N, C-alpha and C positions, 0 to 999 in steps of 0.2 A: 450299844449292846443291851442296855436296860430296856430301851423301847422295843427292840426286837423280841426280847423275852416276854414282855407284856403282851405284844401282839400275838406271839405264839400261844400264850395262855388263853387269849380270847378265842383264837381259832380252835384250840383244843376244847374249850368249854362248849362252843356251838356244835362242834362235831359230836361231843358226848350227848348233848341235848337231842341232836338229830337222830342218833342211833337209838337212844332210849325212847324217843317218840314213836318209833316203829312198833314197839311192843308194850307201850304203856298207855292206858286209857286217858291219862292226864293230857296226852297229846291232842285230844279232841278240842281243847281250848284253842290250839294253834291251827290244827289241820282239820279239814272236813272229814267226816266219817265216811268211809268207802265200804259198801257192802256188796258182795258178789253172790248172786243166786245162780241157779242153773241156766237162766235166760236173760239176766240183766246185771249191769254194773250200776250201782246207785251211789251217787256222790251227794252227800247231804251237807249243805253249808249252814243250815239254820242255827245250829248250836255251836258253831266254830267261831274262832276269832276272825275268820274271813267274812262272815255274813254281815251284810249291811254297812260295813266300814268303808271308808274312802280308800281308793286304790293308790298306793304310794309309788314313787319311783323305785327303781331297783336299789336294794340296800344289802348290807352284809348278810342279814338273815336270809333274804331271798337267794343270794348267790350260794349260800351253804346248804340251806335246808329245804328250798323249794323242790319237791320231789319230781316235778315235771322237767327239771333241768338234766335229769339222767339221760345218757345217750339213747337215741331211738334204736329199736331193734325190730326190723320189719318182720311181719308174720308171727309175732310173738305176743301172746296175751299175758299181761301182768298177772301174777299169782296162778298161772295155769297149772303148774305142777302141784301146788298146794291144794288147788281146787280138785284136781284129779285124785289126789290122795284122800281128800275128804269124801269123794264119791265112793272110793274103794272101801272106806270105813263105814259107809252107809250112814253118815251123820245127817240129821235132818235140819240142823240149824244152819242158817246162812253164815258165810265167813265175813268177818268185819275187820277193817283195817283203818288206819288213820293216815291220810295222805295217798297220793297217786303217783307212782314212779314215772310213768310216761304213757302216752297213748299209742295208738296203733301205727302212726307215723308213716303211712304211705301217702305220697303226695296226692291231694285231691284234685280232680280236674276242675277247670273253670267252666262254668256253664251260663247261658243267656237266651234271648229270643229276638228275631228280626223279621221285618216285612217291608214292602215297598211304600213309597210316598203316595199320597192321595190328593186328588183335586180338592181345593178348599171348599167349593160349593157343595160337593157330595158329602164331604166330611161334616160340614155344618148341619146339613139336614139330618144325618144319622145321629149326630150328637144330641140334637134337640129331641129326637125320638127316644134315645137312650136315657136322657135326663128324666123324661116323663115316666119311663119304665122304672127307674130307680125310685122316683117319688111314690109310684103306686106300690112297689114292693115293700117300701118302708112302712106302709100301712097295713100289711098283712099280719096274721096272728102266728106266723111261724116262730117256733121256739128255738130253732137253729137254722143255719144255712141261708139267712136272709140275703137277697141279692136281686139283680134285675129279674123282671117277670119272664123274660125270654133271653135268648142269646143276644148279647149287645152288638151294636153297630156293624151292619154290613154296608159296604160302600160299593159303588159301581162307577166305572168309567168306560170309555169307548174301547179300551185295550184289554181290560181285565174285569171279569164279573165276580161279584160276591167276595170282595176283598175285606177281610175282617180287620178290626182295629189292631194296629201293630203293637208288638210287645216292646220293642226297643226303638227309641226315637219317636218323633212326632207326638201325637196326642196320646195321653194315657187314659186310665179308667176315670170315670166320673166320681165326684165326691160322694162318699158313703156307699159306693156301689158294692164293695166287697168288705164288709165290716169285720171279717174273720182273719184277714191277712195281716201278719205282723212282720216287723223287720228287726234285725239284731244289730247293735252297735257296740264296738269294743270300748275300752276305757280311753283309748286314744282318739275316739270320735269317728272311727272308720266303720262304715257299714260292711257287713260280711256275710249275711245269710238272711233268708226269709223263713217264715214258719206260719203255722195256722193255729188260731185259737180254737180249742176243742171243748173247753169249759170255761168257767169264769176264773180258773186258776191254772190251767194246763195249756201248754203249747206243743203241738206235734211238728216235728221237723226231721231233717236227715242227720244221722249220726256223724257224717263227715263234717258237719258244721263245727263240731266240738273236738274232733279227734286230735288236733294238734295244739289245743289250748292248754296252757299250764293252769294250775289251780288258781293262781292269782289272776290270770287273764279271764278265766271262767267266772270268777266272782265279780269281775268288773264289767260284765256284759249288761247292757241296758236293752230291755225289750220295748220297742216302740209300737204302740197299739192305736188302732183307729187312724192309721196313717195312709193317706192317699197321695200326699206330696211331702216334700221335705219340710214344708212349713205348716203342715196340718196334723201334727201328732196330737191325739186326744188325751193320751195318758201314757205314762212310762212305768215299768216295773223292773225290779232286779230279780235275780234267780236264787231261789232257796234250795232247789234240788235238781240234779241232772240224772236222768235215767237213760242209759245207753243199752241197746241190745248187745248182750255179751258175745253173740256170734257175728257181730259186724266184722266184715273183712274189707279193709280199704283197698286191697289189691284187685278185687272183683266186684265190689259194691254190694255184696250179699248182705241182707239184713240191715240195710241203711236206714235205720229208724231210731228216733230218740224222743223223749218227752221231757219238757221243762216244767217245773212247778214254780209259779210266780210267788214273790214274797208277800203279796196280798191280792185278793180277788179283784178282778176288774169290775167296773160299773157297766152293766149291760145297757145299751142304748141303741139309737138308730145307727150310730157310727161305730159301735163296738158290740160284737155279738159272736158267739161260737158258730162253727160250721157243723153240718150234719155229718155223721159217719155212716158208712154202709154196714150191713150185716156181714158176719163172717161167711166166707165162701172159699172153697178149694178150686173153683173154676177159674183157670187162668185166662179164659177167653170170654169171660162174662161181659166185658165191655167192647168186644171186637166190633168194629164198624159203627160205633156210636160217635157222636160229636161230644167234645168236651172243651172246657176253657182252661187255658194255661195262664197262670198268674205269677207275676214276679216283678223284679225291679230292673230286669233286662238290659244290662250292658256287659261288654266283654271284660271290663275292669270291675271286679267285685267291690272295690273300695269306693267306686264312683258310680252309684246307681243312677238310673233315670230320674228325672225331676218329678215324675209322677208314676204311680203304680201302673204297670203295663199288663195288657191282656191280649189274648189271641185265641181264636177258635181253631181247634185241631181235631184230627181224626185219630181214633183209637185203632191200633193194629192187632191182628191175631198173633198169638204167641209164635206160630210157625213163621210168620213174616218177620217178627222180631229176631228169632234165632238165625234167620238167613241173612240178616243185615251184616255187611262186612265190617262195620265199625263197632257195633255193640253186641252182635250175636253171641260172642263167646261169654258174655256176662249174663245172659238172659236165663232166668229160672221161672218156675211156675209162680214164684212170689213177686214177679215183676210184671209191669205192663209197659208198653211203649207207644209213643205217639208219632204220627206223621202229620204233615200239613200240606194241603193243596193250596194254601194261601201263603206259603213261604214264611211261616212263623215257627221258630224253633227256640229251644232253651239255651241259655248261656250262663255266665258267671253269677250275675246278680239274682238268678232264679233258684239256685240250689236251696233245698229245704222248703220251698214254697209249694202250693197245692195245684193239683189238677182236679177240677170239679166238673160234675155233670148236673144238668137240670132235672130234678126228680119230680118236681111239681112247679106250677107257675110261681116264681119268686122264691123257690126253695132249692138250694144247691148242696150237693153231697160231695165230700172229698173222696176221690177214688185213688189218687196217687200222690206221691211226694217226689218232687223234682230231685233226681239223683245224679245222672251222668249223661253228658253229651260230649262227643269227641271234640267238636268245634261248633261254631254258631250256625251251621247250615246242614246238620245231619239229624237223623232220627234220635229221639231222646229216650233214655231208660228211666223208668220211674219205679219206686217201691209201691207195690199194690197194697193199699190200706186194708182191704177185706181179708187178705192173707194173714194179717197181724191183729185182727180185731180182738181175739182172745188176749193177746199180749197187752194191747192198749187198755182193755177193760181192767186187767189185773193191776196195772200201774197207774191207772187213773184214780184209784181209790186214795 
């Protein structure tokens, strides 16, 4: 009986601490500060007890106090009613909380990319040409978007013309070819998303990469930088801040965009450098009929990426074509772009969050899309159009 009473007192103590932490700034020592503005949810780990510390196994505190363990409620934005009341009162200050009760909790689709096998001889010739292209590009004066001087590796055989290097399986991208692509790994060591380095301390990716992570899980994420294979990681960083678009909707992939702030700036080099970003534009067809490169870790199992970074040349579709697609048409808005491929290359699970890039000058690549949704591994892919969110990106890049 005595032990039961003592255990009840412990439970009561932690329950009281949890309740008080919801309204007391002292909670910032234990929980990240969460700020909601009219267009973003900002989760700041920098000054919390989560930041920079080792990720422990589940304990009593996590079971009781971890706000992400609250039941998921689809289509419901945390603090939405309070934020609506704030707007009605015309308050200008952003709302600040400590802790995060749950995320949007709609199941995210698994996305990847695939293409056919290639004859060894034609692949070798194209690889040598691509390696030379990468060497030349690394010597350019580009301040962003460094990559191959031209579209990489086209292969030919007797049965199929102009087959681009495949995204999943087979050979991947060459070493240092795409220095802006990053990969995310959780505290258990599993890979789960891609992203793009857009400055020395910011990563652009899809909001769905983070939607179902608890605060503890989020603080345990490692960002792998300068990685073209599982054994070639140049540097790693942890996350200091997560910025989610507040209007992200996991049911239809609207506003599927987020920014990570790294715990320290990267060292820019031949193998690590930011991508270029496009200017703001309201034109949803600005890339229609252009060629682009789809980049990612391309396997159907998001926790088991390809052994090397994968790439494929794809065609950009007009918005009207996207909207008429039977698989993704219902999700398409003017803030999306979508890709097709005459080379049978598509996106899948390991590519979510990764970039779609175009060649804007020899050796200079600009990110125009973020890999968001594909029904399965051989259908048209839906992407977040970066130029539609350039003002949002600039605001939270500061």
